KOLLO-713149 format. One record per residue (C-alpha): x, y, z; residue in three letters. Coordinates in steps of 0.001 Angstrom, whole numbers, always signed. Each point is the difference from the previous one (the first is absolute). Layout:
<atoms>
- px, py, pz, rodren
- X, Y, Z, ALA
...
</atoms>
This chain:
<atoms>
- px, py, pz, rodren
- -15490, +10018, -53059, ARG
- -2048, +2914, -1435, LEU
- -1709, +2416, +2319, SER
- -3786, +426, -495, PRO
- +690, +3309, -1749, ARG
- +2643, -1525, -2287, GLN
- -2280, -2959, -771, HIS
- -2865, +2336, -925, GLN
- +2300, +2209, -2019, HIS
- +1220, -2902, -2138, HIS
- -3195, -1997, -370, THR
- -2967, +2378, +33, THR
- -897, +2382, -2785, ALA
- -982, +3351, +1515, THR
- -2811, +1852, -1803, PRO
- +1449, +2648, -2249, GLY
- +3495, -1519, +74, LYS
- +1674, -2367, -2423, ARG
- +1156, -3353, +1357, THR
- +3788, -309, -9, LYS
- +1595, -1834, -2907, HIS
- +840, -3669, +931, PRO
- +3738, +607, -496, GLN
- -128, +3018, +2344, THR
- -1905, -2113, +2527, MET
- +2587, -2819, -305, SER
- +2857, +2398, +649, ARG
- -1747, +1573, +2982, THR
- -916, -3409, +1441, LEU
- +3588, -1142, -535, ALA
- +1252, +3040, +1867, ALA
- -2323, -835, +2885, THR
- +400, -3796, +159, LEU
- +3533, -620, -1287, PHE
- +1700, +3331, +782, ARG
- +698, +753, -3649, ILE
- +48, +3712, -1006, PRO
- -3188, +921, -1810, ALA
- +1977, +1544, -2851, ALA
- +1659, -3325, -834, THR
- -669, -1441, -3469, SER
- -2755, -2582, -433, THR
- +2497, -2717, -1034, ALA
- +2122, +577, +3115, THR
- -3097, -1, +2208, VAL
- -1165, -3304, -1487, THR
- +3409, -1677, +443, ALA
- +302, +1195, +3614, SER
- -3496, -1191, +878, MET
- +685, -3432, -1553, MET
- +3188, -368, +2059, ARG
- -1822, +971, +3181, ALA
- -2848, -2404, -760, THR
- +2430, -2883, -662, ALA
- +1716, +642, +3322, ALA
- -3337, -380, +1775, CYS
- -951, -3344, -1581, ARG
- +1558, -2353, +2626, PRO
- -1817, +1827, +2791, ALA
- -3215, +57, -2016, ALA
- +278, -3766, -533, ARG
- +445, -566, +3714, ALA
- -2919, +2288, +814, LEU
- -2188, -1942, -2402, SER
- +652, -3169, +2025, HIS
- -1047, +1732, +3210, VAL
- -3101, +1293, -1725, SER
- -926, -3461, -1286, SER
- -14, -1447, +3533, TRP
- -3057, +2059, +886, ALA
- -2187, -2220, -2169, ARG
- +191, -2788, +2533, PHE
- +1513, +1529, +3144, SER
- -1855, +1167, +3052, GLY
- +1510, +3485, -308, GLU
- -1947, +2898, -1419, SER
- -170, -161, -3779, ARG
- -303, +3758, -130, ASN
- +3382, +370, +1657, ASN
- +1718, -2094, -2651, HIS
- -1780, +320, -3338, ALA
- +2481, +1677, -2272, GLY
- +1790, +1374, +3089, MET
- -1850, +3247, -646, GLY
- +867, +2473, +2743, GLY
- +1339, -2745, +2278, THR
- +3578, +150, +1251, SER
- +2318, -3002, +290, CYS
- +31, +556, +3747, ALA
- -3771, -363, +83, ALA
- +201, -3285, -1874, VAL
- +2780, -1347, +2224, ARG
- -1686, +1145, +3214, ARG
- +1731, -1787, +2875, SER
- +318, -3413, -1610, THR
- +3171, -2080, +508, PRO
- +2804, +361, -2517, LEU
- -520, -3543, -1288, ARG
- -3151, +1204, -1686, ARG
- +551, +1100, -3581, PHE
- -493, +3750, -517, THR
- +443, +2278, -2960, ALA
- +2974, +1630, +1709, ALA
- +1684, -3394, +353, ALA
- -524, -1007, -3623, ALA
- +2912, -1540, -1862, VAL
- +446, -1437, -3463, VAL
- +1720, -3390, +53, HIS
- +2005, -1255, -2938, SER
- +799, -3646, -601, GLY
- -2227, -2377, +1959, GLN
- -2021, +121, +3202, VAL
- -733, -2899, +2326, LYS
- -3562, +351, +1184, VAL
- -2607, -1604, +2209, ALA
- -3682, +819, -29, HIS
- -3437, -693, +1353, ILE
- -2728, -350, -2629, LEU
- -3671, +343, +859, MET
- -3277, +428, -1840, ASP
- -1052, +3648, -489, PRO
- -3082, -765, +2097, ALA
- +2366, -571, +2943, ASP
- +1718, +3376, -362, ALA
- -974, +1067, +3521, SER
- +1608, -3153, +1390, ARG
- +3106, +782, -2042, LEU
- +112, +3424, +1674, ASP
- -32, -1714, +3397, GLU
- +2898, -2254, -980, LEU
- +1883, +2987, -1376, TYR
- -427, +1839, +3301, ALA
- +1350, -3023, +1888, GLN
- +3100, -167, -2207, ILE
- +643, +3741, +192, VAL
- -563, -88, +3752, GLY
- +2400, -2950, +229, GLU
- -2460, -2164, +1906, THR
- +279, -2669, -2717, ALA
- +2207, -742, -2989, THR
- -1116, -238, -3583, LEU
- +1193, -3620, -96, ALA
- -2207, -929, +2955, GLU
- -3062, +1730, -1401, LEU
- +554, -1301, -3536, ALA
- -25, -3593, +1261, ALA
- -3408, +577, +1596, LEU
- -1718, +2395, -2387, ASN
- +1495, +89, -3505, SER
- -1790, -1736, -2872, VAL
- +3246, -272, -1994, CYS
- +1849, -3370, +17, PRO
- +3035, +1938, +1231, SER
- -1628, -31, +3448, LYS
- +1793, -3324, +516, ALA
- +3282, +1966, -179, ASN
- -1137, +2834, +2227, GLY
- -1218, +1941, -3019, GLY
- +3435, +72, -1612, GLU
- -94, -185, -3797, ILE
- +3727, +476, -546, GLY
- +1951, +2233, -2342, TRP
- -1946, +2079, -2501, VAL
- +1265, +1879, -3037, SER
- -1825, +2756, -1798, ARG
- -2512, -1385, -2465, GLY
- -640, -3213, +1948, GLN
- -3039, +1216, +1949, THR
- -3044, +2134, -703, VAL
- +655, +3719, -169, GLY
- -1704, +1082, +3229, ALA
- +1918, -2610, +2022, PHE
- +3288, +832, -1711, GLU
- -381, +3748, +537, ASP
- -368, -443, +3750, VAL
- +2659, -2711, +337, ALA
- +2630, +2066, -1792, PHE
- -676, +3229, +1917, THR
- -364, -1312, +3544, THR
- +3110, +160, +2218, PRO
- +1588, -3234, +1216, VAL
- -1759, -1170, +3155, GLY
- -3040, +2190, -544, ALA
- -3542, -1070, -840, VAL
- -2509, +1513, -2401, ALA
- -3374, -808, -1500, LYS
- -941, -653, -3603, ALA
- -3165, -875, -1903, ALA
- +234, -2239, -3067, THR
- -2374, -2077, -2085, ASN
- +834, -2905, +2339, PHE
- -1168, +1816, +3128, GLY
- +1461, +2269, +2667, VAL
- +3520, -475, +1335, HIS
- +2321, +923, +2795, ILE
- +3499, -44, -1479, ILE
- +3270, -123, +1895, GLN
- +3376, +506, -1675, VAL
- +2525, -2340, +1628, LEU
- +3167, +586, -2053, GLU
- +1279, +1592, -3184, VAL
- +2813, -1081, -2318, ARG
- +1395, +522, -3466, GLU
- -1413, -2043, -2873, LEU
- +1564, -3504, -141, PRO
- +1720, -1205, -3178, PRO
- -2602, -866, -2610, ALA
- -209, -3659, -1147, PRO
- +1739, -685, -3298, ILE
- -1312, -2148, -2845, ASN
- +1964, -3039, -1151, VAL
- -619, -2351, -2907, SER
- -633, -3732, +162, VAL
- +3448, -438, -1586, ALA
- +1484, +1844, +2986, ASP
- -2002, -2265, +2302, LEU
- +1327, -3076, -1763, GLN
- +3556, +1080, +802, GLU
- -952, +529, +3623, VAL
- -1562, -3459, +290, LEU
- +3182, -1534, -1392, GLU
- +2087, +1770, +2649, GLY
- +248, -76, +3801, ASP
- -3574, +66, +1273, LEU
- +1146, +705, +3554, ASP
- +868, +3509, -1160, GLU
- -3526, +877, -1142, VAL
- -3627, -171, +1108, GLN
- -2703, -1225, -2384, LEU
- -3684, +790, +573, ILE
- -2952, -1083, -2146, ASP
- -3072, +2125, +793, VAL
- -2547, -1946, -2070, ARG
- -2843, -1992, +1525, GLU
- +356, -3674, +964, SER
- -2167, -1227, -2894, HIS
- +2302, +1810, -2425, GLU
- +3030, -1520, +1674, TRP
- -1511, -3454, -532, ASP
- -213, +625, -3751, ILE
- +3579, +1182, -452, ALA
- +2797, +1046, +2317, ASN
- +3708, +451, +443, LEU
- +861, -2184, +2963, GLY
- +2771, +2280, +1240, GLN
- -2586, +2641, +878, PHE
- -2047, +242, +3197, THR
- -3742, +527, -436, LEU
- -1153, +3132, +1846, MET
- -3290, +1149, -1596, PRO
- -548, +3694, -471, LEU
- -3573, -469, +1227, SER
- +1399, -1048, +3380, GLN
- +2689, +2666, +191, MET
- -1702, +1789, +2843, GLN
- +493, -3181, +2000, THR
- +3615, -794, -849, TRP
- +1400, +3494, -569, ALA
- +249, +985, +3696, PRO
- +2426, -2887, +602, ASP
- +1853, +297, -3300, ALA
- +2809, +2083, +1484, ALA
- +630, -2727, +2596, ASP
- -469, -2984, -2301, ASP
- +2056, +1349, -2895, LEU
- +3233, +1943, -481, ASP
- -666, +3674, -774, LEU
- +3317, +409, -1816, SER
- +5, -3054, -2285, LYS
- -1066, +288, -3651, PRO
- -3681, -977, +81, THR
- -1648, -1198, -3217, TYR
- -3801, +195, -227, VAL
- -1985, -2041, -2542, LEU
- -3651, -226, -1051, CYS
- -1770, -1000, -3201, LYS
- +719, +3089, -2107, ALA
- +1968, +2434, +2168, GLY
- -2834, +2209, +1214, ILE
- -781, -1458, +3425, ARG
- +3690, -594, +597, SER
- +623, +3691, -621, ARG
- -2551, +888, +2670, GLN
- +1563, -2438, +2442, ALA
- +3506, +1228, -838, ALA
- -1003, +3585, +733, THR
- -1502, -1052, +3310, ARG
- +3167, -1916, +930, LEU
- +2042, +3116, -749, ALA
- -2315, +1933, +2300, ASP
- +703, -2581, +2713, LEU
- +3708, +712, -227, GLY
- +1297, -2511, -2558, PHE
- +2869, +1755, -1729, THR
- +423, -2113, -3155, ASP
- -3328, -1132, -1443, VAL
- -285, -1264, -3577, ARG
- -3191, -563, -1924, ASN
- +8, -2744, -2664, VAL
- -1519, +1657, -3079, SER
- -2449, -2187, -1882, GLY
- -235, -2432, +2900, GLY
- -180, -3749, -306, ILE
- -1887, +370, -3276, ASP
- +3093, +1568, -1560, ALA
- +2111, -2775, +1517, TRP
- -2179, -2624, -1681, ALA
- +80, +1848, -3317, ALA
- +3735, +747, -142, ARG
- +1842, -2325, +2338, ILE
- -2015, -3214, +487, ASP
- -2600, -661, -2737, PRO
- -969, -3257, +1719, SER
- -1442, +1871, +2960, MET
- -3788, +158, +167, ALA
- -1534, +3400, -743, ARG
- -3336, +1355, +1134, TYR
</atoms>
């Protein structure tokens, strides 16, 4: 931090004196801010400043989350905006540890299991009240989500399951992947305002693999007790053409059947997923992997490829 005299010396041109050359200013600022000798070369100064800046990025990211809360929290916006002149201790105040703070920020790898409460931005003050109840441990997020959230996940206590990077909007992802397990934090997205709780973290599950319809043909000619076969098309598509060995479980209804999938199916068995062309089945396969299925296989080309290459008599649509 520059003293008032240093700040004036480096930024204000004094009548009758020449303003310091930018390189001289950079070296002097570096000596003040980064403890680099003023006589150091410009290239060395630049490299040292870049390293110091990079080291600060995780903390800066966490501070940006705290700052963003002020837009819809009941706390003073002036105390948070940009964190200018405000210490971490001032932000934390005397709140319980379960509340997310900049000092507690983490960066999760892999996946996070999250639950949330979603409300309209117009109800931000009500969201603050719910947040206070959760932080004060007078109510749980699951209880309040069931009563107040506008997201369908309210039926599951706000739980939306395992999330990987890139699966949610940026503002939600940033908070979910930097909030400690068990803690709660707020986020604002284009969907509304959220209270987010991180329930668990884990490494990324094995990605689904693609198999051809020729591979599927071999499977269907083998022991079907050793595999699981799921068709994620809609019922009207099934009526046009289907492979009878498969079980119809529409992707559009996955939110309904997915919570019980781990109980109804075997997580360790090879699980083949089929749709019309291999796109929806890929989505479903990825979701099954997120649920803990360890061997998920997407049928590339779907039933359309089956009709074209394996069974020309099958109806196509």
